[in-house]
C-alpha positions in Angstrom: -45.4 -66.8 -59.7 -47.4 -65.8 -62.7 -44.8 -67.5 -65.0 -44.7 -70.6 -62.7 -48.5 -70.5 -62.9 -48.4 -70.7 -67.0 -45.5 -73.2 -66.6 -43.6 -71.3 -69.1 -40.2 -73.0 -70.2 -36.9 -72.2 -68.4 -37.8 -72.2 -64.9 -35.0 -74.3 -64.0 -32.7 -71.9 -64.8 -34.7 -68.8 -63.3 -34.4 -70.6 -60.2 -30.6 -71.4 -60.7 -30.0 -67.7 -61.1 -31.8 -66.7 -58.3 -29.8 -68.9 -55.9 -26.3 -68.1 -58.1 -27.3 -64.2 -57.3 -27.5 -65.0 -53.5 -24.4 -66.6 -53.5 -22.9 -63.5 -55.4 -24.6 -61.3 -52.7 -23.3 -63.4 -49.9 -19.8 -63.3 -51.5 -19.6 -59.7 -51.5 -20.4 -58.9 -54.9 -23.8 -57.4 -54.3 -24.6 -55.3 -57.6 -23.9 -58.8 -59.6 -25.8 -60.8 -57.0 -28.7 -58.4 -57.0 -29.2 -58.4 -60.9 -29.4 -62.3 -61.0 -31.8 -62.4 -58.1 -34.0 -59.7 -59.9 -33.9 -61.0 -63.6 -31.6 -64.2 -63.8 -33.0 -64.9 -67.4 -33.9 -62.1 -70.1 -37.3 -62.5 -72.2 -36.8 -65.4 -74.6 -33.8 -66.8 -72.9 -36.6 -68.9 -71.3 -36.8 -70.7 -74.3 -33.8 -70.4 -75.5 -32.0 -71.8 -72.8 -33.9 -75.3 -72.2 -34.1 -75.8 -75.8 -30.1 -76.1 -76.1 -30.4 -78.2 -72.8 -32.3 -80.6 -74.3 -30.5 -80.6 -77.6 -27.0 -81.6 -76.0 -25.9 -85.1 -76.5 -25.9 -87.0 -72.8 -22.6 -88.3 -73.6 -21.0 -85.1 -74.7 -17.7 -84.7 -72.0 -16.0 -81.9 -74.1 -17.9 -78.9 -75.5 -17.4 -75.1 -76.8 -19.7 -71.9 -75.5 -19.7 -69.4 -78.4 -20.2 -65.8 -76.9 -23.6 -66.9 -75.2 -25.3 -65.6 -72.5 -23.1 -67.0 -69.8 -26.0 -67.9 -67.2 -26.5 -71.3 -69.4 -23.1 -72.6 -69.1 -22.7 -71.9 -65.5 -25.9 -73.8 -65.1 -24.4 -76.7 -67.4 -21.5 -77.2 -65.5 -22.5 -76.9 -62.3 -25.1 -79.7 -62.7 -22.9 -81.7 -65.3 -19.4 -81.8 -63.5 -17.9 -83.9 -65.2 -18.1 -82.1 -68.5 -15.4 -80.0 -70.2 -16.8 -76.7 -71.4 -14.6 -74.2 -73.1 -16.0 -70.3 -73.0 -14.7 -68.0 -76.4 -15.9 -64.6 -75.8 -14.2 -61.5 -77.7 -15.3 -59.7 -75.0 -12.4 -59.5 -72.6 -14.1 -57.6 -69.9 -17.5 -59.9 -69.8 -15.2 -62.7 -70.1 -13.6 -61.6 -66.8 -16.8 -61.0 -65.2 -17.9 -64.4 -66.0 -14.6 -65.9 -64.6 -15.2 -64.1 -61.2 -19.3 -65.5 -61.0 -17.7 -69.0 -61.8 -15.0 -68.5 -59.2 -17.6 -67.0 -56.5 -19.6 -69.8 -57.0 -17.2 -72.9 -57.2 -17.9 -73.7 -61.2 -15.6 -74.9 -63.4 -15.0 -73.4 -66.8 -12.8 -72.7 -69.0 -12.1 -69.3 -70.8 -10.7 -67.9 -74.2 -10.5 -64.3 -74.9 -11.3 -64.9 -78.7 -14.2 -65.0 -81.2 -15.0 -68.2 -83.6 -12.1 -68.1 -85.8 -9.9 -69.9 -83.4 -12.4 -72.8 -84.3 -10.9 -72.8 -87.9 -7.8 -74.2 -86.3 -9.7 -76.9 -84.2 -11.3 -79.9 -86.7 -13.0 -82.3 -85.3 -12.3 -81.6 -81.8 -15.7 -81.1 -79.6 -19.0 -83.3 -78.8 -21.1 -80.4 -78.6 -21.1 -76.6 -79.4 -23.6 -74.1 -78.7 -24.1 -70.6 -79.9 -27.1 -68.7 -78.3 -28.3 -65.7 -80.2 -24.6 -64.7 -81.6 -24.8 -65.8 -85.2 -27.2 -63.0 -86.0 -24.8 -60.3 -84.7 -21.6 -61.4 -86.9 -20.7 -59.2 -89.5 -17.8 -57.8 -91.6 -15.0 -59.2 -93.3 -17.0 -62.6 -91.9 -20.4 -63.3 -91.6 -22.8 -65.6 -90.2 -22.2 -68.1 -92.8 -18.4 -68.7 -92.4 -19.2 -68.7 -88.8 -21.3 -71.7 -88.7 -19.1 -73.4 -91.3 -16.6 -73.2 -88.7 -18.3 -74.2 -85.7 -19.6 -77.1 -87.8 -16.2 -78.4 -88.8 -15.0 -77.9 -85.1 -17.3 -81.0 -83.9 -16.2 -84.6 -83.9 -18.1 -86.5 -86.4 -21.5 -87.2 -84.4 -21.1 -83.8 -82.7 -24.4 -81.6 -82.2 -24.2 -77.9 -82.9 -27.1 -75.9 -81.3 -27.7 -72.5 -82.4 -30.8 -69.7 -81.7 -31.7 -66.8 -84.0 -34.3 -64.2 -84.2 -37.1 -64.6 -86.7 -39.3 -62.2 -88.2 -41.9 -62.7 -91.0 -39.4 -61.4 -93.4 -35.3 -61.6 -93.6 -33.8 -57.7 -92.6 -31.1 -56.3 -90.9 -31.5 -54.2 -87.8 -29.2 -50.8 -87.7 -29.0 -48.9 -84.6 -27.0 -45.6 -83.4 -24.5 -47.0 -81.5 -23.0 -50.4 -81.1 -24.5 -52.0 -77.9 -21.2 -54.0 -77.9 -18.4 -51.8 -77.8 -16.3 -54.4 -80.3 -16.8 -52.4 -83.8 -14.4 -49.8 -84.8 -15.3 -46.2 -84.7 -17.9 -45.1 -87.6 -20.0 -42.6 -88.4 -24.2 -43.1 -89.0 -25.6 -46.3 -88.0 -24.0 -49.3 -86.5 -25.2 -53.2 -87.9 -26.7 -54.8 -85.3 -28.4 -58.0 -86.0 -30.3 -59.8 -88.8 -33.2 -61.1 -88.2 -33.8 -64.4 -90.3 -36.9 -65.6 -92.2 -37.2 -69.9 -92.3 -35.6 -69.2 -96.4 -32.7 -67.3 -94.9 -31.9 -70.1 -92.3 -31.6 -72.8 -94.6 -29.7 -70.7 -96.6 -26.9 -68.8 -94.8 -27.0 -71.5 -91.8 -27.9 -75.0 -93.4 -26.7 -75.0 -97.0 -22.9 -74.2 -95.9 -23.2 -77.8 -93.9 -22.6 -80.7 -96.0 -23.9 -83.9 -95.0 -25.8 -82.0 -91.7 -29.3 -82.9 -90.6 -31.5 -80.4 -88.5 -34.3 -80.0 -86.5 -36.1 -76.8 -85.3 -38.0 -75.1 -82.4 -39.6 -71.9 -82.5 -41.2 -69.4 -79.7 -42.5 -66.1 -80.1 -44.8 -63.3 -79.5 -48.8 -63.9 -79.8 -49.6 -60.9 -82.0 -47.1 -58.9 -83.4 -45.6 -55.9 -82.5 -45.4 -57.2 -78.9 -41.5 -58.1 -78.5 -40.6 -54.4 -79.9 -43.0 -52.9 -77.9 -41.4 -54.8 -74.9 -37.8 -54.0 -76.1 -38.6 -50.1 -76.5 -39.8 -50.4 -72.8 -36.7 -52.3 -71.8 -34.0 -50.0 -73.8 -36.2 -46.9 -71.6 -36.6 -48.6 -68.1 -33.9 -51.0 -68.2 -33.9 -53.6 -64.9 -37.1 -52.2 -63.6 -38.9 -53.4 -66.6 -37.1 -56.7 -67.3 -37.7 -57.7 -64.0 -41.3 -58.6 -65.3 -39.9 -60.9 -68.0 -41.3 -64.5 -66.8 -45.0 -62.6 -66.6 -44.3 -61.0 -69.8 -43.4 -64.7 -71.3 -46.5 -65.9 -70.1 -49.1 -63.4 -71.4 -47.2 -62.5 -75.2 -45.4 -65.6 -76.2 -45.1 -69.1 -76.6 -43.8 -71.9 -78.5 -45.2 -72.7 -82.3 -44.8 -76.2 -84.0 -43.4 -73.8 -87.5 -42.1 -70.7 -88.5 -45.3 -71.1 -90.7 -47.2 -70.9 -87.4 -45.9 -67.4 -85.9 -47.4 -64.3 -86.3 -44.6 -62.2 -85.6 -41.2 -61.9 -84.3 -39.3 -64.6 -82.0 -36.2 -66.7 -82.1 -35.4 -70.4 -83.7 -33.8 -73.0 -82.3 -31.6 -75.0 -84.4 -30.2 -78.3 -83.5 -27.6 -79.6 -85.9 -26.0 -83.4 -86.4 -22.7 -83.9 -88.1 -22.7 -87.1 -89.4 -20.4 -89.8 -88.2 -18.5 -89.8 -91.3 -17.8 -86.0 -92.6 -15.2 -84.6 -94.4 -13.9 -81.5 -92.5 -15.3 -78.2 -93.9 -12.5 -76.1 -95.3 -12.4 -72.3 -94.5 -13.1 -69.3 -96.5 -10.1 -68.2 -98.8 -10.3 -64.5 -97.3 -8.0 -63.5 -94.0 -10.8 -61.8 -92.1 -10.6 -58.8 -90.0 -11.7 -58.9 -86.5 -15.5 -59.0 -86.1 -17.7 -60.1 -83.5 
């Protein structure tokens, strides 16, 4: 109710997720269903989901989702039944869970247990591709610059790529004690988790590798420095009992901004990238990468 009174973005995804949760519960998948009823959209996804939705061309009929939070493609397929969506995810367990939810809800999606490297072999294939809060996590033998080049190459001429990444007042790399996704090989010491971009690094790492591309931005973030880290620390300690309050958290401590410069602290950047109608395919990097995510 607090989120509705404040007219926070993303409420259509919130409503869809809660309905999906009820449907899962009625089909016997109580644990999954309860999680969607109580916390259908997580924190800054309230901005990311509608940003991606308004960025996809209305005539896009063949699309790819690269490891995004599953709710977006479930929503898009349910509300755009004529669109073919291929979901790529290197996490087999997560992908199988998405497959189970889609089947229970009668939502048509295609699934591939693979990572972004698959798109190197699919130039000029998709009308639109989205990857929500993924690029900042890619590291290892290939990184975000390689990945976005492959995504861009897989677009048909005139196609649209939509990505979102975390931002801060300066570029920095975040490390954690353990790999939360479980996709890295065992290592000793801190594990790379994600990059926090500033505007300069967004342009250098995510736009400069894309010849001919045009891009537009959207920004969303905390209204006072430190609000997101405070929330994140509480969520890591309390889990669902903290994240059920996400709509109120968004209403009270986050908002959209016109520019990156206007943001006082951390947040997220949405980027809509258009491939020109006539464009040479981006060549793949010479090195052969090992598994990343």
